[in-house]
N, C-alpha and C positions, 0 to 999 in steps of 0.2 A: 154410666157405671156399668161396665158389662163383664161376664167371666172371660177368664183368659181360657177360651177353646178353640183357639187357632193352632195352638201348638208353635207358637213362634219360636220357642227355643230350640226346635228341631228344624228350623227352615235353613235352608241354605245360602237365603238371603243375609246379607250381614246385619241389616237392620232396616227400620222404616221411620220417617217423620224426622230425621235427623237433619241439621245444617249441613253444608258444605265442609270440609275441615281446611284451617286457616292456620296461618303462623302462630305460635304463641309469642306473647307481647306483654310487657308491662304497660298499662294504661292509667289514665287520670280518669276515666271514666267511673262513674261510682259505682263500687263493688260491694255485694253483700257475701261474707265468707257464711257459708252455712256448715263448717266444722262445727263440731260439739256434740251435744248429747242429743241424739233420736230416739224414739221408741221402735222396738224391736219384737218381733215374734217369728220364732224359727218354726217351720212346718216340715212334715216328712215328705211331700211331694209337690209338684211344680203349681199346684193348684192353688197354695199358700193358704192365706186366711179367707180367701173368696172374695168379693168385692167390696164389702160392707166397711172396708178400712178406707177407703177412697173417699167417705162422706165427711163434708165439714165438719159435723158435729159427734162423730165417732168417738166413744170412750176407749181411749187406749191408755187407761191408768192402769190396768192390771198387767200391761205388756212389760218386757224388761226394758231396762235402758243400755244403749249401746255406744260406744264412742264412733264417731264418724271425723277420719277415717279410721279404718280399722278391718281386721279378718274376724267374721263371727266364731270361727273354731279355734281364735286365740282369746276370746272373750269368755265370761261365763255367763251364759246365756240358758234359757229353760226352753225345753221341747214340751209342748202340752203332752200329758200323759206319761212323761218320764219322772224317775223317781226325783230327779232334782238337776243341778247345773253339770253341763256336759264337760268332761275331764278331758285333757289333752291327750289322754292314751284309751287305746281299746275301743275306739268307736269310731264307725264311717264318718260323724259328722264332726269329726278331729281333723286336724292337719294329717295330710296322708303325703307321703314322698313315693316318687318313683323316679327312676333313672330313666329307662327306655319304654316302660311299657305302659299303655293307658290303663287307668284305674276304671275303667267301663268297658264292657263287651266291646269288640270292635264290630259294629253295625251302622256305618254312618248313613244319615246323620242323626240316627235314633239314639236315645241315651235311655238309661232304666227309669223305671217308674218311682223307684227309691231315688229321689232326687232333691236332697235338702233345699229348702228355697226360704229365703227370708224376707220377710215384709218390713219394710223401714217406712216411718213417718215422722214427719217434722213441721210442727207448726212454726213459721217464722212472721215477722211484720216488715213491712216494705213503707217507707216515708209516703206520706201524703202527696208528693208530687213526684213520685217514679214513674217511669216512663216505660218503653218499649225494653224489653231485656232478652238474654240470652241466659239459659241454665247450662253451666259448664260441669261435667263429671270428668276428672283428671283418670281416673281407672276404676273399674268396676270388673270383677269377676263372678262369674263368666259370661252372664247374659243379664239385661236388666230392662224391665218396661217400666215407662214412668208416667204419671199422673200428677197434674196440677190443679189444684182445687176441683178435682174430680173431672178434668178434661185430659184424655189421653194425649201424651206427647209423642209418643213413640218408643221404640226399643231399639237395644244396639247390643253387639257381640264385639268381641276384640278387647281382651281384658286390660291390657297395658297400653291402652291408645285413648286420647280424650274424644269425647263426644259432647256435642253441643244440640241443644233443643231451643227453638223459639218459645219463650217462656212468658204467656200472660199473666205476669204478676201483678198483682191487685194492690193498691194501697190498703194498708192497714194488715189485718190476719189473711196468712195464705197457709194453704195443706199442699205439703207434698209429700207424696207416697211412690214407693219405688220398692219393685218386687224384683229380687236377684235370685237367680239360679245358679247351682251349684255345678250342674252339668247341661250343657247345651250343645249344640252343632259346632259352636266355635271350640269346644274341648280338643275336639280332634284337629284342630291346627294349632294347639298348644300343650305339647307333649315335651317341655323343656327341660327335662332333668331337674326337676324344682318341686318343690311343696306345693300341694294343690292347696290354695289358701282362698276361699270365696270371699265375698262382702265387697262393700264399697271402700276400697282401700287407700285411695287419694282424696286430694281435695275436691270439695264441691263448692260452686259460687254460682251467684247470680250476678251477671255484670249488665248495666245500662247500656242501651245503645242508643243514643239521642240521634236525632237527624243529621246526616252528614257524616256519622262516625265510620272510622276505617273498617271495612269488613276483613281484610286482608291487605299484607303488603309484602313485598320480596325485595331484599336487599342485595343487589349485585355490587360485589366489591372486589375488583379484580387489581392484581399486581404485575407490573411488568418489572421483571428483575433485571432485564438489560438497561432500562432507563430509571428505575426506583421510581417510578410515576404510578399511582394508584389512578383507577376509575371507577367512578361510584354512580350507580343510579338506583332510586328508590321505587318500583311500582308500586302502585296504589290503585284500590277499586274505585276510590273517589279523588276528588283534586285535594292535595295536599301540600305543604310547604315542610322540606327538609331543611334543619339546620343542624350544622356541626360547628359550633364556636371555635374550638382547638383549631379546626382548618381555615376558618373564616368562610365555610360555605353557607350559602343561603338560596337553595333551589328548590323549583317545584317538582312534585312527585313526576316521575317520568322522564325529567331532562337528566343530562348525562355531564359529568365534571370530571376532569383531569387534573391531577394535582400532586405534588411531591409528598410521599407520606412513608411512614417506618411499616414495614410489614408485620402481619400477625404470623406466630409460630409458636410451639409448644414451647419452645425456649425463650423466646420474647412474645409473651402475649398481648401484644400494643392494641388497645381498643380505643377507638374515638367514639366519645358520647355525645349523642345529641337527640332529636326529637323528629317525628313526622307528626305535623298538625293539621287536622282538617277542621272543617267547621263544627263537627261534632265532639273530637276528642285529641287528645294527644299521647303518641305513643314514643315510649324509650326506645332508642337506637344504641346497640352497643357494636360498632362497626370494626370489623378485622379484615383489612385487605390482604390476601393471599391469594395464590394459584397453584392448584393442584393438576397435575398431568404427568401422562406417562411417556417417556421418551426413551427410544431404544431398548424398551423392555426394563426402564428403571423408573420408578415412583420418585417423581420429583414434587417438592412443595418450593415455591418462590426461587426456582431454577437450579435446585441443590438437591440432590438424593436425600432421602429422608429413612430414618431406620428407625422403627416403633421399638422400643422397648417397654412391652407392654403385659398387660393382665385383662383377662378375662373378669367381669364383675356381673354378677347376680345382684340385685337388691336385697338386703336382708338385714334384720336385727332380731336379737335372739329373744325378745320379748314381743315384738310387733310385726315379726314376719316383714312382708314388702311394703309396710307404712312406716316411711323415714321421715324425720325432721330434717329441717335445713342443717342443723347444730352436727347431724350423723353424716350429713353428705360433706359437709366442711371438713369433719375429721376425715373422712376417707380419703378426699382430695389431697389435704394436708400429709397425710401418712404415704400416699403414693409419691408425692415429690419428694418428700425427705427421703426416701429409699431408691431413687433416681429412677422411678417409672415417668414414662414419658406418656402413655398411649392406654386407651381402654376399648376395649370392644365390650358393648353393651348386651352381653349375652344372657338371653337370647329374645330381646324385646327392648322397646324405647324406655329409657329410665323417666323417673319424674323430670319435667323440664327444668328445675332448678338446678339439677345436677348438670346439665349441659351449660346453663349459665355459669355456673363455677368452672367447669372445664373451659370456657373462653376465658374467664378473669385469671385463673391461675395459671392455665396454661399445660392441656392435656389434648394429643390427637384422640380422636374418636373415630372409631368405626362403630356407626349405629347399624344395631339388626332389628330386621323386623320381629314383630311380635307374631312368629309363623315357624313352627315346625310339627312335622307328623312323623316323627320317629317311630311311634308305636307302630306303624302299619307295616314295619320289618317283620312282626308276627304272624301276618297274613302274607309273604312273601310279597308284600308291596301292593297287593291285591286292593282297589278300592282308593288307592292312594290320592288325596286331592290334587297333588301337582298334574296329574296327567287325567284328570277327569272335567271337562269344561265345565260342568255345572257349579264346580267350585271357583272359577275363576274370577268372578264378581267379587266374593268374599276375600279372597288372596288381595285382589288389587286394592280393595277397600281399604286394607291393613297398611300395603305399601305407602298409598295416598294419604292417609293420616299420619303416618310417619314422615313423609318427607315435607308434607305442606307444613305440619307443626314445625319442625327444626331446620327447614330451609335457610333459616339466616343464620343460624349459629355456625362462626368460622371455625370453631373446633370439630366440628363434624367435617371429616376429609374424606370419607368413604360411606357409601350406601350399602349394607349387605341385605341381600332378599330375604333370606330366610337362614334356617340352621338344618341340617340333616332331614331333608325331606326328600330325599332321592331325586327322580328326573321326572320331565313332563313340560308339555308344550306352554303350560301357564307361566311357567316362568319367562317365555319368550313375551308373553304379554305385560308382565310387571316391569321388564327390562326395557322394553319398548317405552312404556309410559314415563319411567324416570328421566330415559335420556331425552326426551321430549321436554319434560318437565323441568329436569336440573342437569343440563349436559356440562356442568361446572365440576362434576364430582365423579369418579370412577366407582364400578359397580363389582360388587364379590358376591359369588355365591361358590361355596365350597365342594357340595357334594357331587354334582355332576360330572362325570369322569371326562365328559368333551368340553367343558369350561366354556361352551357356547354364549352363554348368558354372564360371563364373568370376565373382568378387565384382569383379574389375577389368577395366576395357577396357585393352587393352596390344597393343605393337608392337614390333618392331626396327627400328632405323635410317631411321626418318621423316626426311625433310629438313625443314627449320626452318619452312617455311611450311606444312606440313601438321601440323607438332607444335603451332604457336599457332593452329591453327583447331581441333584437338582441345583445347587448353585452354580455348577458348570455347565448346566444344561445339559448334562448327559444322561438323564434319568430315564428309566423303564417306559416305554409306552402304556398308558391304560389299556387295559382289554377293550375291544371292540370299536376302537377309535382309528379312523382312518388317516391315509397321509396328510391330506389337507387340514384336519382338526387338529393333528398332533402338532404340525408346523405351526399353528396358529398358538397353541396351548404352550409350546416349547419358546415362544418367543415372549410370553407374558412375563411381567414381573411375578417373584413369589412371595405368599403372605403366608406365614404358619400360624395359623387361626387358634390352634390349641397345641401346647407341648408341656413337657414337666409336670405331670400330674402330682398337685400338692397335696396330697391325701396321707395323713399321718405324717410320719416322719421321714422326710424328704421334700421335694424331690432331690434326686442326684443330678449330676452331669449339668448342672446349669452354666458352669462355666467352660464346658466342650459345647454344647449348643451355641452359646454365645461366640466362642471363637470361630466355629464353622459359618454361622450367619455373618458375621463382620466380614469374613474372607471372600464374601462374593458380593458384589454389587447388585445382583439380581436380586436377591434376598432383602425384602424391604422391613424385615424384622418379623417379631413372633410375640404371641400372648400366651403368658402361663396361665393354666388352668388351676385354679382360681384366685380369688382376691379374699375371699371369706369362708369359713365352714358355716353350712346352713344349719345349725343346732337351734334347739329352742331349751332356754333354761327350766328347767322342771326339778321337782323333789318328789323322791321315793316314799314309801309308806313309812319310813322312819325319819323325814324330812329332813333328808340328805340331799343337797343340790347337786344336779349332776346335767349334762348336755345331753338332751334326747336328739336321737338321729331316728331314721327310716324305720330301722328294725327293731327299734322300742315301741313301735306301733303295731296292735294286733289286728293287722288288716293286710291282706294280700289281693295284688302283689305289692311289694315295697322294693325301693331300692336300697334297702339296710343301711350300711355305712358311708355311702357313697356322695352322700349331701355333706360330709366332713371331709373338705378337700381344697381348703382355703390355707392362704398364706397369713391370714388372720385365723385366730382361734373365734368362738362364736360370741365371745364378751368384748371383741376386738384389740385382744392382746395379740401382739406381734408374736408370731411362731420363729424359731430359729430359722426357717426357709427364708423369711422375710429380709432378714439381716444379710444371707447368703446372696440372695438375689440382688440387693441394694450393691454387695461388693462387687458382684459381678458384673453389674450394669453402670458402674461408675463412669461418669462423664470426661475423666481424666486418665489416661492410660499410662503407665510408667514402664519403662524398661532399663534396666542397668547392664552397662557394657564397659569396655574399655575406655570409651571415650567420655563417659559420665551418665547420668542421668538423663533419658531421653522421656519427655513429657509430651505426650499428643493430646490435642482437643479433640475428644471424639464427638463433641455435639455437630448438629447438622446447620444451625442458623447463628448461634451467639457465640462470641469470642469470650477470652477469658478474663475480662477487666473486672468481673465480680468476685474472683478467686484470689486468694494469695496463699503462699505455701509455708507451712512451718514444717519444724522438724525437731526429734528428739533423739539422744543417744544414750543407749542401755547399755551396759553390761551383765550378762545373765540376767536381763530381766531388770535390773534397778536403773533408775534414769540419772546421770551423771550431768546432761548439759541438754539445753533447749536453744532454739534460735528460729529465726525465719529464713527464706531463701526467696531471692528475687525472680519472680516470674512473669517473663514479659508476656505481652497481650497478644496472645496467640488466636487467629482467626479459626473459623470451623474446619476441622480436619486438619490444622496445620500442627508441626510440632518443632521443639527445639531441644536442645541438648546443654543440660545444666551440670556445673561440676557439683559433687557431691559436697555437702556444706562441711563435713567432719571427716576424723579418720578414727580408727582404732588405736588405741593406746597399747601397751606392753603387758598389762596384768593379765592374768590367765583368765580365759572364760570366754564367752560368747559375746562380741560386739556387734550390737544391731543399731542401725539408724532407720527411724521409721518417719516417713513423709506423710504428711496431710494436707490436703486440698481442702480450704474451709471458704465460707461466704465471706466477703469481706465487709459488707455493710447490712446484711441481711436481707430479706425476700419477703413477700407476701405470706408465704408457707414456710418460713424458717426464720431464725434470728441469727444475727451476726456470729461467727464462728461455728455455724452448722457444718460439719464434715460431710463432705460429698465423694471424697475419694482419698484413697490411705494405699501407701505400697511400703514395703520392708526389704531392706537390703542388710545381709550377713557381711559386714565388713572384715571379720577376721573371727577364726575360733584359735584363739591361743592355748595352746596345750598346757596342762595341769602338770605340775611335777608330780612325780610318783611318790607316794609316802611309803618311809619304810615300817612294815608291821610284823608283828610274829604270826605265824601259821599256827593255828591250834588244831592239833589231831582230834579227831573224836574219842570220845570215853568209850572203851567197851563195856557194857553193864553185866553183872553177874546175876544169876539166877533170873534173868527175863527182865530187869530193871530197865529203865528208859536212857537211851542215848543221849549224851549230852555233847554239842557242839559248839563252842563259843556262847553266844547269847541265845542258842537255839536248845530246845529238848525236844527229843523225836521219840514215838513209841517204837520200842524194838521189832515187835510183831509187823507192823504195818509200815515202819519207816516214815510215818507220817508226823510232821511238825505239829506239836501240840501247845508248846509256849515260846514266845520269841521276846526276850527281854524282860521276862516277866508278865508279858501279855498272852493271857490264853487265846489260842488261835484255830480254826478250822482249816485245814489245807495248809498251803495251797495244792490244789489239785488242775489237774487239766480238764477245760472246759472247752466244749466246741460247738456250743448253741448260745442262741439269744432268743429273746420272745419276737417272735415275727411280727415286722411293721407289716403296715397295710401294702406296702409295695410287695413285699417278700411274698403276699397271698396270689399276686397276679390278678388276673380277671378272668372270670368264666372259664376257668380250667387251663388257661394259658399262663405260662410264665410263673406256676405256683411253687416256688421255691419251698416256702413253708410245708407244703404237702410232701414234698421228696424228702425234706429233713426229718419230717415225722414218720415217713416209711422206711428210712432206714435206721430210724432210732435215735438220731440224733439227740432228740428231747428228752430220752431214759436211759442215759448210759450207766453203765454200772462199773466200779471200779476194784480191780484185783491187783493184789500186789505179789509179785512173783519173787521177788529177790531182795533182801536189806544186807547190804555187804558195806563194811568197813575197807576201804580200798586207799592205803597210804594215808594220806592226810585229808581224805575227803570220805563222806558217806555215800553211798550210790544206791539208790532204789528203783528198782524196775518193776512197771507196773503195765497193765492190759485194761484198756478201756473201752467197753465193747456194749451193745444193746442186745437184751434177749430176743432170741429166736433167727439171731443173724451171725454168720461165720466171720464177718469183717470185725476189724477193732483198728485201734490207734495203740502202737506200742510206745511207753514212755519211759524215759529215763529220767531221773532226779538226780542231778550231783550236787551235794552240797558242801562247801568248803567255808573255811572261817579264819578272820584274823582278830586282831584284838579287839575290834568292836563291832564287827559287823559278820552279817550270814552272806555266802554269796551261792545263787542257785544257776546252774546250768541245767537247761531244760533240752532234751532231744526228743522230736515224736517223730514216729514212724508209722505209715498208714498199712496196714497188715490184711491179709485176705483178698477174698473175691469181692472188693466193692463193685467193681465192673460187671459182676454176673447177678446183680441184684436185679428184679423186676423193673427197676428205676433207671436203667444204665441210660445215662444221658451226660451233657456235660454239666447239668444242673447238681451233680453231687459235689459241688464245692461247699466246704463247711463255713457255716457264717462267720464263725469266730474261731481262733487258735490262740490259746492263752491259758490263764489260772485264773480260779477262783477262790479267794482268800476270805473268811470269815473272821470279826473281830467283835469285841464286846460292845453292846449298844449303848455304852457310855461315850464312845468315840462319834464325834460329829463335826470337827472341823478340818477343813482341808486347805492347803496351799502348795501350789506347785509352778514348775518352770516347764512351760510347753505353749501348745495353742489353747486358746482362750477368748474371752471367759464363757463363751457358750460352748454347744456340743459341736464336735466336728467328727467327719467321715471320709473315707476316702477320694469319694467324690461329690463332698461338699464341705468344704474346708477354707474357701475363699475369705470368708468374715472372720475367721478364726485366725488372731496374728499370735506370733510368739511372743510371750511375755511372762511375767511373774504375775501368779494371780490367787486370791484368797475366797474362800465361800464355806457355807456350812453345806454338809452334805443334803439335809432336805431342800436347801436352795437350787441344787443342781438338778432336780427331778424336773423334767419338762412334761406339763399336765395335758399331754395329750389328751383328747376327750374317750378314746378307745385306746386303752393301756398297752404299750408295745415298746419295744426297746427303744433307750434313749439315753442321753447324757453322756456317750463317749468323748474323751478328749483325745485327740490325737499328738504324736510327736512330744509324749512327755519325756522331760530329761531325769525329772525328779519329783517325787510327790510326798509331801508330809502331812500325816494323820495325826491330828489331836484328839484327845479327850477331856473328861472333867479334871479339875486340877490334882495334881500329885499321880495322874497316870502317864507312864510313859510314851513318849512321842516316838511313833514310826516313820522313818523315813524309808521310801523306797527309790532307788536310783536304776536307771536304765543303762543298758551297757549296749548300744549307746542309748535308745529311746525306747519308750512303749506307749500303748494306750491306757486308759483307764477310764472306768465307771465306777461309781459307788452309790449306794443305795441299802434302804432297810427291808427290803425284800428281794427276791431272789427272781432269775428270769421265769421260772416256772410260776411263781406268784403273779409275775406280769400278764403271761399268757393266759392264765386262768380266770383274770379281772375282766368282768365286760366294762366297768367303769371305774374312774380314779378311784371313788370310795370304797371300791372294793378290797383296794390294798391295804393291809395291815402290818404295823411294825412289827417283825418277827423277834424283838429283842437282838438282834444282831445287827451288824454294820456288813454288807456284803461287798468286797472290792473286786473288780476284774482287773487284771494285770496281764493284757493281752500284746502278744506279737504282732497281729492284725485284727482286724474286723472288716467283713465284706462293706462295699457301699451301698448306697440307698436304692438308687435306680428311680425308675418311675413306671413299673412294670403294671401298678394296678390300673392304670389305663395309659398304656405304651409299651415300647419294646423290653426287650429282657435285659437284665443286668449286663453290660458289657464284661466281657471277660477279663480285661485287666482289672476290673474292680472285684474279682472274684478270690477266693482265697484256694488255691489248687491243695490237692492231696500229695503232698511229697516231702519227703524229709526235710526236717525243718529244725534249727536249732537257734537258741535266745537266751540270754542271760540277764539276771536282776541282782540287784544286791540290797540287803536289808539292813538297817542302822537302826537301833532303839537308844533313845536318851532321855533323861529325866528333865 
């Protein structure tokens, strides 16, 4: 029993006393799960509680209880001398989030004296006949020293990697003691855009090792696409028998067999179950035969080019952090498969091994990334970066070895990623050389080195579409500082888009554009959207209101603010609208309608369409008239066929649409029969409606300043504003040029900050002035100027109102006046985010029906998932609860919108001439912008409806390129028209 006085937690070594890393496997050897309730004491520095807690007879009844696995910063534990349980907020002992910065001073390998340290104790019993055993920790953050029955076993860093110790477990009572440090030298290798969450957060177990047990095994399962033959060899460190009953195989470990097999792919995840049995134990085998290679600068699996429809995935749960149970992992995999995702990049560390087993079983390609990122050294100009310091080579190699050795037998893992955002250095050559020797069956990725000397892929993050297209043509610009030879090699590599489409807040936009560019070039083997899930924590405020906590809610600096909320799933695992958009973009069947009929293209790489059927429905103005099925021939991978449309338009006036859906014929492990995997709409005809004959109603001219009446509308004679419509008191409609900025509108680090430009030119504080109210023949014409204080520029607006028997028509014309281009913010970014009208209605209104895109929100660069149809919803149900309030709920291409209220209130119908966008909510854009969390939003007592000519796209500028020009709204003379009808 000795004090920890060697400062091992600041050592450049990766650990001591550990067993060699080995393959993960399920075994019949007796295993004691040590998950459960442990005793715990949190201390302020690395000394912990001293050495007394190692003793067999130590009294730990006064200590806290803690769940293992867990993160202590997410538990309610007591620090001695503190007033009470630690809160999740406002403390260095709580969860901390950084994006790129280290949470400790840059002084490698040293860390602060203020180093929260948790001492863990567990008393467990072993059977009387228990033998030699191994103690395994699947994940401990960030450094741990381990004692068993007072004997020091060793220590380790490498938080998201397994570590094993030889464990002298005694029959009967055993005392396991673990000291875990929040900060260590390993911290400098783990700066991975994530919450810093210390503790024993993955499973702990003791595994008996009988004589003759298998310490390690390596499954080699190759597939020859030319012959359909598989080659199997299972190497083991002890003699053993390999049995694969389905294949009739029975061979010795190390012996090779060649046999006809069905290959494994993400689309056809064919696994052959078997065992490796030695004298001491039997190990479960799940063999997937497949071959991964690069041919002619193209990534191929099983002889066919492969395309990753991928996402980046951090491990996260809004209550338990990186501690995930199997049910949560299954839910993630199923959700990915149901949304047409076929690949995962394990950003930026190996996941729990159970997740990879699920990828094998359900079918997902995996780019497995090492637990290695040194991004924070960017703030030191990369001075001291471990990648270029040979003293760190052993620690870096240790992490790669532990990843590869654990997961070398997983067929789903097709690419090894050495690290993320760690700049350059000779240590990467050491890692590459070792991986190529140990596992030549998989290619290697490292994105950040501009020479790509240690990578089999050219790769980037967040290129704009033009650059991506040039890359696909192999005509990209040469990286700075690269010679002719290195550039020629790089240009011949396949391209892998490791991160794109930053899903922070409302967005990302341009998913369809990126997909189209990637699919157009065989060099590009796909991409990975950033990212799968928001890393927010469930929390309550002082008023007991639940909200999602992000980094900016923690009173600690530095923090990464809201950048942890950038997922396709919200923190509670509710899908965001972006996930539906991604599913529509990535659908595995592609459709195109032309003169010859409907072209159906199988966009899969390895599977045919035998599992799919086609169904259709015919709609007139969104009402279903007929349904049926369509014969789909069995199309091989990347094959296509032209099918006749199953129906035709009738003669009745209106829009005739046919919608075709591809559905699972018999269901799959991840979805039931009838699950929709692809959809397509064809407008068969738009039959003109007969013009109605109606009386044109002139406006009344008021006497003595009274109101102006025009059809069902009443107007204030001084301002020209509509104040009543069919008996409904209204506010507006008035010109609206602003929206509550999205996260992508704010850009990153001062770049592409559209929101700042909009604010600088006053779009968020425009004032309205009436210049003229005139009766011109049968119309009421109102001229207005809309401008912000301190600025000379403005928007000139003409509202021209006319009426017939039952409706008001509004023709709007907008001109942009004054020296907009003379502002200090002169640049292309002075495009307005919205060009439309805002209308206020009484709060008793709450129901909507419309014909247009839906049911979910749609924007100019994000509308693939929103089909044209007839929809109904409550206004409150149309609000998308982004954890940071922002613009949401827009619906494009609306033909008409009906708004209903309480019984007895008139129904308001708005018709586009021809179309418009709408949003509807009980608060204004200004309210949205001021709110920090959704519970800050309050019902204003009014319903605010935006009726827009257009709204800007979403983009991906929170980490990515600027919003493309085609998705902006230029400042130019614009006119549009609406028709308002009220009925009881």
